[in-house]
N, C-alpha and C positions, 0 to 999 in steps of 0.2 A: 408444615411439612415443606422441607426445602425442595425447590425445583431441581431436578437432576436430568442428565442426558437420557436417563431411561424413560422418562416421561415424553421426551421428543421422539424417542424411537418407536414408542407405542403408535405414533401417528403416521409413520412412514414404513416403507420396506426396510429390511434390515441393513442393506448395504447399498451404496451407490454404484452405478456402472462406470467403470474407467477403462476406456479403450481407445485404440488408434484405428481410424477409418481408413479405407482404401485411398482416399483423396489426400491423406496426409494429416487431416485435422485430428486433434485429440478431443475426445468427447467425454464429458463427466455429466451423468444424469442421475438425478434423484426424483423418483415419482412421489408426489404427495397427493394421494387421491382425494383428500378432504379439501384441497384448495380449488378455488374457481378459476385460477389464473395459471399462466406460464410465464416464468422469468427466465430470461436469457441473458448471459454475460459472456461476451467474446473478449478474450484476453490475447494480446498480440506482443510478442518479444520484440518490442520496438519502442523502448522507453528512452529517456535522456541519455543513458549509457550507450545507446546506439547512434547517437547524434554524430555526424562527421565532425572532426576537430574544428573546421572552420564554418561550421553551420550549427552551433549550439542553439537549441530551441526548435530545431526542425521537427522532432517528433510531436511536440505540442502543436505547432503550426499545422502539421499534416492532419492531426486529429480534428481540427476545425474544418479543414478542407474536405474531409471524408463526407461531410454532410452537404457538400455542394454537388453531389450527385455523379452520375455516369452519363454516358452517351444516350442511355434510355430512361434515367431516372433524373427529374429536374431538381434543381437546387431546393432544399428544404422539404421535398416531397415526402421523404421518409417521416419527418416530423408531422406532417399533416396526416399521413396514413395512421401513424401511432395515435395521434390525438383524436382522429374520427373513430377509432376503435375504443376510445376511452382509456388509453394506456398511458404510460409515461416512459420516457427514455432519458438516458444520460451518458456522459463520456468523461474520461479523466486520463491524464498522463502522469506517470511518476518515473522513478529512476529506472526500473527494470522493465516497465510495461506501459502498455497504453490499453485501456479496456472501454468497450462499448456495450450498454445494457439497455434492455427494455422489459416491461411487463405488460401483457395484455391478457384479455379472456383467452382461456385455453383453447377455445374453439377457433381462435383467429391466429394462433401460433403459426400454422402452416402458410398463412398468407403474408405475415409480417417478416418472417426471418429471411426469405429470399431478398427482400429490399436491402436488408443490412449487409447480407452476404455479398451481394453484388457491388454495393458501395465500397466495401472493404477491399474486394478483389479487383474491381474494375473502375477505381476512382478516376475521374476525368481530369481533375486539377486544371480547370480552365484558367487562362491568364487573367481574364477580366475579373472573375470570381476571386482569384488569388489577390488581386490588388485591393478589392473591397475588404476581404477578410484580413488582410495585413493591418488594416486600420483597427480592426476589432482586437487583434492580437496585441498590437502596440499599446492600445488603451489599457488592456488587461495588465500588461507589463508595468505601465506607469502607475496603476493603482496599487500594484504589489509594492512598489518601491515607496509609496507613501504610507504602507502599513507597517508599524514598528514590529508586530509579531512575525510578519513574513521576513522582515529584515533581519530580526534576531535569529530566526530559524536558519536562514542562508548563511548567515555569519558563523553559526555553530557548525554547519556541514563543511564550510570551507576550511575552518580551523581544524576540525577533526580529520577530514579526508585528504587535505592537501592537493596533490596533483591527480588523485584518483577521480574518475567520472562521477563518483557519488558526491563530489563537491560541486557539481554543476547546478545551475539554476534551471528548473524545467523550462522556464520562459524564455531563456536566452537573454541577449541584451539588444537595445535598440538599433545599434549600428548593424548588427548580424541580421536581425530580422528584417531590416529595411532592404537587405541586399539579396535575400534568398530568392532564387528565380523558380519559375514553374518547371523548367527542365531539371534542375537540381532535386526538386521534390518529386518529380516522376521517377528519377533514378532511385531516390531513396524508397519510394513506394514499391517499385519493382523488387528491390532488394529484400525488403522485410515483410511486406504484406503477402505472404504465401501461405497456403494451407498448413504446410508442415511447421510454420512458426506460430500457429494459432491454437488456442484451446477454447472450446465452446462448452459452457456449463449450463445446464437446463434444470430447473427445479419447479415442480408444479403438477398439475393434472394433465401430463403427457406421458403416455407409456414409452417403455424402452424401445419398442419396435418402431413407434412413431418418431421418436427422437433420432434414432440411427438413420431411418429412411429420409426424413426431411433435411437433416443436417448434411447427410452425404450427398443429396441432390443439390442443395443450395450452394454448397462450396466446391462443387466439381466444375472445372472449367478447363478447357484446352487452349486458353489464350494467355497463360502466364508467361512472363518474360523471365529468364533465369539470369539476367544481368546483374552484376554486382558493382557496388560503388568502388571507385578507386580511392576515394577519400574517406574510408571508414575509420573510425577511431582505432587507434593502435592499442588503446586500453581496454577494449571490450573483453570481458572474461578474464581480465588480469586480476589475480587474487590479491586481497588486501593483506599486507604484512602487518600483523599486530605486534608492534615492537614497543617496549617499555619507553615511554616518552611522556613528559609533562608538557602540556600545551595550554597556554593561557593568553587570552586576547580580550581587549576591551575597546569599544568604540563609543563615540559620542554622536548623538542624533538630536537634530533640532525638533522642537514641537513634541517631545516625549515628556509625559507627566510622570510616569512610574519607570523605574529601572527595571531590567530583566537580568537575571542571574541563572545560567544553566551549568550544571556539572554533569559530565557524561563520560562514558567508557565505551570503547569498541567491544560488543558483545559477540554472541555466537552467530554463525550464519545458518542457512538451511542445511548445510552439510552436517551440523550438529543439532538435528531436530529436537531431541530431548532437552538438551541444554537451552535451546532457544525457547522452548514453550516453559520451562522452569524458570527462566529470567522473568517471564511474565508474572510469575508468583512472587519473586523477589519485589518486583515493582509494586504489586498489591500490598505486600507487607509494609512497604515504606510510605506509599502515598495514596492508597485508596480507602476512603472512608474515614470518619472522625476519629477512629481508634487506631489508624495507621501511624506508625512510629513518627514520621516527620510531620504529618498533619497535626498530631497532638503536640509535638515538640515546638514547632514553628508558628503554628496558626492558632491552636486552641489555647495553649498555656502561656506563650510568650508574646504572641502578636507581632513577631519579628517580620513576617510576610503578610501581604494581602491576599495572596493565593498561591497554590502550588500544584504541580502535576507531574506524574511520572509517565514515561513512555518507553516501550520496547515493542517493535513490530518486525517480525521476521523479514528478512530480505535474501536475495540470492547470496550475497556476500555478507560480511560482518555488519550487523546493524548496531545503531547506537542505543545503548541503555542511558537514558537521560532523566534528570530531575530538574525541572524548571520552576522558577519562582518569579513573582512580581513582588517588589519590595522598594523601600527608600534606600538611596545610594549609600547612606552611612551605615547601612546594615549588611553591605556585601560581604565584608570579610567574616563577621560573626555568623552569618547564615551558612557560608561555605564551611566554616569550622564544624557548625552543628550537623550539617549533612554528613561530613566525614567522620564525625564521632559516632553517628548511627551506623554507618557502613562498617566502621571499625568494630562496633559491637557485635555485628553479624559475623565478623571475621573471628573474633575471639570467643564468643559464647554461642553454643547451639541454642536455636530458638526453642521455646516451650512447645510441647505437643499441643496445648490449648490454642496458642496463638497460630501455630502452623495449620491446625485444623480449620480454624476460623478463616484464614485466608484461602485455603483449599475450597471451602464451601463458597465463598465470595466469588473466586475466580471461575469455578465450574457453573455456578448460577449465572454469572455474567455471560459466559460462553453460550449458555442455553438461551437466554433472553435475546442475545445478539443474532440468533439464527431462527428466530420465530417465524419470519415471513419468507416465502419463496425467493424473493429478491435478495435478502440477506444470505440465504443458504446459497444461492447461485453464486454470488459474490465470493463467498468463502471457498466454495469448491473450486471455482475457476482460478482464483488467485494461488491457492495451494497446489493445484494441479500444475499450473505454470511453473511453479518452484520445484516440481518433481516429487511432491509429497503424495504419492500413490496411496499408501496405506492410511494416512491421514484423511484422504478423501473418501476412500471406499468405505471405511469403517468409522465415519466421522462422529457417529452417536456414541462411540466408545472410546476411540484412540486418544483424543486430546484429554479427556478427563482421567483416563487411565495413567496417562504420564504424570498428571498433577497429583492424583491420589497416592501414588507410590512413593512419593518424595518423603524422606525421613530427615529430621533435624540435622543429622551429621551430612546428609547429601546436599542439603541447602547450604551449610556452612562451607563445604568444599566447593560448591558452585560459586559462591560469593568470593571466596579466596581466588579462584581461577580467573574470574572476569573483572571483578571490582577492586582493582589494585589500590592501595593506600598511598602509593608513591607516584604512580603514573595515571593521570586522568586529565580530562580536558575541562577547562573552565572558560566561559565566555560570558561577557556582560555587555549590556547596552545601558547607557546612562544619559540623562538629559545634557545637552550641550551647554 
């Protein structure tokens, strides 16, 4: 019997709570009575696209500094509290957001959340601590530059997005990171780390009433500054113009054993929610599992590539639909041709009901498996709430898979024709020097 969202729904209340609290915070809450834990994921609209033009990397650097505490919370004290409670915590920065998460025993939720809330709202950004953490951030940056996969990804983003902030590297560059001051970071923090810019997602054995009361208290403060940066990016919230254009670029990299080839298209944004989710179905048909079209063609039958993967993750603006491969340099041209042949086939011929239904089952099952734990669910609810997908959050046990299940062969053919152009696409490759 295949796993379906219906089986997940049987374990939780029918819908998640999605509401705006009086302090400005957006709260998304899903009670899971059978869980012994509470998972919290706080999302802030302060990702790389919010970085000042002359301080790219600020958002990520600040993520590190949040854990250096406040006037009343010592550096690393939050980590010690979480660990003493047997919990785990994490943080990450991306293009549209930065988020901070932790999971603890449900009985300790009310004790641990105020620590994170105060660090987010009242970060001290001490000058000595900033200098110490700068060394950590610079080392992370250097390691990424030595990673061929990180290099290939950033090369793709810069080729695809050009001057748009989505082309920026989250980590910034060494010259800029070396010059960011505590005063600059405090100004950035005051601008973006405000309750109305945050979403708190909670999943686990916490009631709706508890969640509202504790989040409202923890994130309410009368000491916020409403100052705004003078040097904010002029590109923030600038729509991406999807114009027909062929973009191709190749770079040589020393110490690389295998070449990387990526073929990509600018896909749907969150404004076209159904298209975005259905593009995940196209990615499944092409790249997921041994029977997927490109896996069978390039890996199983011809051995033209060593590995391949498809990717499409919804973003605030147009996200990349990409197909990435590891291969020998002499196969670059033929692999690109074979990828485009499979895309052309989807253009010209409606997919069979059997193949489409198999992909639907696979994607819905993957969706279910990916939300099995409270921490996974909190992450999903928080991120999609941040993007404004209220219906997808409140009715998550049904909404996502309902969009997938209703797709018909002709719908998918039109979707591919709309987004995966045969003439205008992006090709990047990284080859050994």
